[in-house]
C-alpha positions in Angstrom: 0.4 -8.6 19.7 3.5 -10.7 20.1 5.2 -13.0 17.5 3.6 -16.2 18.9 0.1 -14.6 19.0 0.5 -13.4 15.4 1.6 -16.8 14.2 -1.3 -18.5 16.1 -3.9 -16.0 14.6 -2.5 -16.6 11.1 -2.7 -20.4 11.5 -6.3 -20.2 12.8 -7.3 -18.1 9.8 -5.4 -20.3 7.3 -7.1 -23.4 8.8 -10.5 -21.9 8.3 -9.7 -20.9 4.7 -8.4 -24.4 3.9 -11.7 -25.9 5.1 -13.9 -23.1 3.6 -12.0 -21.4 0.7 -15.1 -19.3 -0.1 -14.7 -17.5 3.2 -11.6 -15.7 1.9 -13.4 -13.6 -0.7 -15.0 -10.5 0.8 -15.6 -6.9 0.2 -12.8 -4.6 1.5 -13.5 -1.6 3.6 -14.3 1.4 1.5 -12.3 4.6 1.5 -14.6 7.7 1.1 -13.0 11.0 0.1 -14.7 14.2 0.8 -13.7 17.5 -0.8 -12.5 20.1 1.7 -12.2 23.0 -0.6 -9.2 23.9 -2.9 -7.4 20.6 -3.5 -7.9 19.3 0.1 -9.7 16.1 0.8 -10.4 14.0 3.9 -10.6 10.3 3.4 -12.6 8.2 5.9 -12.9 4.5 6.5 -16.1 2.7 7.6 -14.5 2.1 11.0 -14.1 5.9 11.5 -10.4 6.3 10.7 -9.4 9.3 8.6 -6.5 10.9 6.8 -6.2 14.3 5.0 -4.6 15.0 1.7 -3.6 18.1 -0.2 -1.4 18.9 -3.1 1.9 21.0 -3.3 1.6 24.7 -3.8 3.2 24.4 -7.2 0.1 22.4 -8.4 -2.5 24.7 -6.7 -2.7 23.1 -3.3 -1.7 24.5 0.1 0.7 21.6 1.0 -1.2 21.2 4.2 -1.3 17.4 4.2 0.2 14.4 2.4 -0.5 13.9 -1.3 -2.6 11.0 -2.6 0.5 9.7 -4.3 2.3 9.6 -0.9 -0.6 7.6 0.5 0.0 5.0 -2.3 3.6 4.8 -1.3 2.6 4.6 2.4 0.2 1.8 1.7 2.9 -0.1 -0.3 5.5 0.3 2.4 3.2 -0.5 5.3 1.6 -3.5 3.6 5.0 -4.9 2.7 6.2 -4.4 6.2 3.1 -6.1 7.7 3.5 -9.1 5.4 7.2 -9.5 6.3 6.3 -9.3 10.0 3.6 -11.9 9.5 6.0 -14.3 7.7 8.7 -13.7 10.4 6.1 -14.6 13.1 5.2 -17.9 11.3 8.8 -18.8 11.0 9.6 -18.0 14.6 12.0 -15.2 13.7 12.2 -12.5 16.4 12.7 -9.3 14.5 14.8 -6.6 16.0 14.7 -4.2 13.0 12.2 -3.9 10.2 11.8 -0.8 8.1 10.4 -0.5 4.6 10.8 2.6 2.5 8.7 2.9 -0.7 10.0 5.3 -3.4 8.7 6.2 -6.8 9.5 8.4 -9.8 6.7 10.3 -11.5 6.2 12.8 -14.3 3.7 15.6 -13.4 2.9 16.1 -17.1 0.7 13.0 -16.9 -1.5 14.4 -14.1 -1.8 17.7 -16.0 -2.5 16.0 -19.4 0.6 17.6 -21.0 1.8 15.2 -23.7 5.3 14.4 -24.9 6.5 16.7 -27.6 5.6 14.1 -30.2 2.0 14.0 -28.9 2.2 10.7 -26.9 0.5 10.6 -23.6 2.6 10.8 -20.4 1.4 8.3 -17.8 -0.3 9.9 -14.8 0.9 7.2 -12.4 4.4 6.4 -11.1 6.9 5.5 -13.8 8.9 3.3 -11.4 8.5 2.2 -7.8 11.0 0.6 -5.4 10.9 -1.0 -2.0 13.9 -0.7 0.3 13.8 -3.1 3.3 16.0 -2.9 6.4 15.7 -6.1 8.5 17.5 -7.6 11.4 16.9 -10.5 13.7 19.4 -11.9 16.2 20.4 -15.5 15.3 19.1 -15.3 11.7 21.5 -15.3 8.8 21.4 -12.6 6.1 20.4 -15.3 3.6 17.5 -16.4 5.7 16.2 -12.8 6.2 16.6 -12.0 2.4 14.7 -15.2 1.6 12.0 -14.3 4.1 11.5 -10.9 2.5 11.6 -12.3 -1.0 8.9 -14.9 -0.2 6.4 -12.2 0.9 6.2 -10.0 -2.1 3.6 -12.2 -3.8 1.4 -12.2 -0.7 1.4 -8.4 -0.1 -2.0 -7.1 -1.3 -0.9 -3.6 -2.1 2.3 -4.8 -3.8 0.2 -7.1 -5.9 -2.3 -4.3 -6.7 0.5 -2.1 -7.9 2.2 -4.8 -9.9 -1.0 -6.3 -11.4 -3.2 -3.5 -12.5 -6.9 -4.1 -12.7 -9.7 -2.1 -14.3 -11.4 0.5 -12.0 -15.2 0.7 -12.7 -16.4 4.3 -12.6 -19.9 5.2 -11.3 -21.1 8.8 -11.3 -24.0 10.2 -9.3 -24.7 13.9 -10.2 -26.4 15.9 -7.5 -28.4 19.1 -8.0 
């Protein structure tokens, strides 16, 4: 879909949500992971999309697919990129280059429940995350492009989910 069609689609959706704000709240598509033996999993969407995960050999996996942590970074990078592209379309900026790289730093001790020497717990999640954006658009100043990118961070759902943690309710069904 081209820039003009993206901008028009966004305006139509925003117009509906301005008139009927309650239409914005909805259930997101579920991700269902199924164990594939060892540390492998296949994750499926309700629409039939799927992705496989595995863990590195050092942690007992076979390194046959991406890790779940990589999927988090992939979601962060692709969501940020998508939101930047949406904002560019609305502003009429014809992007020539757009690349978002998500990096993180983690400590495997947290995932393995190995505490600090003084007994404090080590976080299982990333200790730090960064987004690195490469962007270019003919006729747009570096300042305008930087402002465009900065204006999107609060509107990227995955970025917001990572920055503003929320409780995860756990429900367990035991089968026999």
